[in-house]
Structures are given as C-alpha cells and as structure tokens.
C-alpha positions as CSV (number, residue, x, y, z in Angstrom):
1,X,114.6,116.5,106.7
2,X,113.4,113.3,108.3
3,X,113.2,110.3,105.9
4,X,109.6,109.6,107.0
5,X,108.5,113.1,106.2
6,X,110.2,112.9,102.8
7,X,108.4,109.6,102.1
8,X,105.1,111.0,103.1
9,X,105.7,114.0,100.8
10,X,106.7,111.7,98.0
11,X,103.3,110.0,98.2
12,X,101.3,113.1,99.2
13,X,102.7,116.2,97.5
14,X,100.4,118.7,99.1
15,X,98.6,119.2,102.4
16,X,95.1,118.5,100.9
17,X,96.2,115.1,99.6
18,X,98.1,114.3,102.8
19,X,95.0,115.1,105.0
20,X,92.6,113.2,102.7
21,X,94.8,110.1,102.5
22,X,96.1,109.8,106.1
23,X,93.3,111.3,108.1
24,X,90.4,110.0,106.1
25,X,91.0,107.2,103.6
26,X,93.6,105.3,105.6
27,X,91.5,105.5,108.7
28,X,88.7,103.7,106.8
29,X,91.1,101.2,105.3
30,X,92.7,100.4,108.7
31,X,89.2,99.2,109.8
32,X,89.0,96.8,106.8
33,X,92.5,95.6,106.2
34,X,94.1,93.2,108.7
35,X,97.7,94.0,109.8
36,X,98.4,90.3,109.0
37,X,97.8,91.0,105.3
38,X,100.3,93.9,105.4
39,X,103.0,92.5,107.5
40,X,103.4,88.9,108.6
41,X,105.8,85.9,108.7
42,X,103.7,84.3,106.0
43,X,104.6,87.1,103.6
44,X,108.2,85.9,103.5
45,X,107.0,83.5,100.8
46,X,106.7,85.4,97.5
47,X,103.5,83.7,96.6
48,X,101.8,84.5,99.9
49,X,103.0,88.1,99.7
50,X,101.6,88.5,96.2
51,X,98.3,86.9,97.3
52,X,98.0,89.3,100.3
53,X,98.9,92.3,98.2
54,X,96.2,91.3,95.7
55,X,93.7,90.9,98.6
56,X,94.6,94.4,99.9
57,X,94.2,95.8,96.3
58,X,90.8,94.1,96.1
59,X,89.7,95.6,99.4
60,X,90.8,99.1,98.3
61,X,89.1,98.8,94.9
62,X,85.9,97.5,96.5
63,X,86.0,100.4,99.0
64,X,86.3,103.0,96.3
65,X,83.6,101.4,94.2
66,X,81.2,101.3,97.2
67,X,82.1,104.9,98.2
68,X,81.8,107.2,95.1
69,X,82.5,110.3,97.2
70,X,86.0,109.0,97.7
71,X,86.4,108.5,94.0
72,X,85.3,112.1,93.4
73,X,87.6,113.5,96.1
74,X,90.5,111.5,94.9
75,X,90.0,112.7,91.3
76,X,89.7,116.2,92.5
77,X,93.0,116.1,94.5
78,X,95.1,113.9,92.2
79,X,93.4,114.7,88.9
80,X,93.6,111.0,88.0
81,X,91.7,107.8,88.7
82,X,92.7,105.9,91.9
83,X,93.3,102.7,89.9
84,X,96.1,104.5,88.0
85,X,98.1,104.8,91.3
86,X,96.8,101.7,93.2
87,X,100.4,100.6,93.8
88,X,101.2,103.9,95.4
89,X,98.1,103.7,97.6
90,X,99.1,100.2,98.8
91,X,102.7,101.2,99.5
92,X,101.8,104.5,101.2
93,X,99.1,102.7,103.3
94,X,101.6,100.0,104.3
95,X,104.1,102.7,105.3
96,X,101.4,104.6,107.2
97,X,100.6,101.4,109.2
98,X,104.2,100.3,109.8
99,X,105.8,103.8,110.1
100,X,109.2,102.1,109.5
101,X,110.9,102.6,106.1
102,X,113.0,99.4,106.4
103,X,110.1,97.2,107.4
104,X,107.9,98.7,104.7
105,X,110.2,98.3,101.7
106,X,113.1,96.0,102.7
107,X,111.5,93.4,104.9
108,X,110.0,90.4,103.1
109,X,107.2,90.3,105.7
110,X,105.8,93.5,104.2
111,X,103.5,93.5,101.1
112,X,105.4,96.6,100.0
113,X,108.7,94.7,99.9
114,X,110.8,95.5,96.9
115,X,114.3,94.8,95.5
116,X,113.9,97.9,93.4
117,X,114.9,101.3,94.7
118,X,112.2,102.5,97.1
119,X,111.4,106.1,98.3
120,X,113.5,105.1,101.4
121,X,116.5,104.3,99.2
122,X,116.1,107.6,97.2
123,X,115.9,109.7,100.3
124,X,118.6,107.8,102.2
125,X,121.1,108.8,99.5
126,X,120.0,112.4,99.4
C-alpha cells in the first residue's frame, strides 16, 4: 500500500473521519492558515517553527470554538475532544497541504518536523 494512503489511514481510521477532516475541516482551515506558517524557510529556526506551530494551533482552536457544529461532529466521529488530539490535527493538516511525507516530517521547514519516529518512518519500515 502507498505510504501516503497509510499515513492518511493512520490519522483517519475510517471513511467518515477521512471525509470530515479532508473534505470539510481542512478545506475551511486552508482558507485561514497561510502556507508560510506551515512550510517556509523561516521555520528552519526552531523558535520560529514553534511560534508558527503555536499560531496554527491557535487558529484551529479558535475555529472550533467559533463553530460548535464542528466540535459536535468531531466528538461524534472521534468520541473525544479535538483538543486531546490537536497535535494529530496539525500534523495531518500539514501532510494534507504538503502531500509529501519527507517534507512534512523530516524537513525543518515544516511545522510538523520531528526527530522522533513519524508515521512516515513507521510505514517505510513495514
């Protein structure tokens, strides 16, 4: 199976969640979150990357708080509060924008950059 599909299934374990996140929530977020926050030369500095990740998190939290229907749908699909998995939302949103595993997780220009094993690392080994 393609790594991209595996990564999407990692974040979105069923079709309902996948459709909600990619075809609804992420479309809304793409209108509000600049690509420069998600992926840019400035993010190569750890402090800037952290600031930009925090800005993205603030935008997502604000969006959910201003749109209670999204909170309700999220809780229905995930059976947990969105704030419990905010890091997964940020990482999966970043992946959905970049559509490149290496850029998403292994490139310091990405707010989802990590030195820890990422979904990409896990599925690359499988």
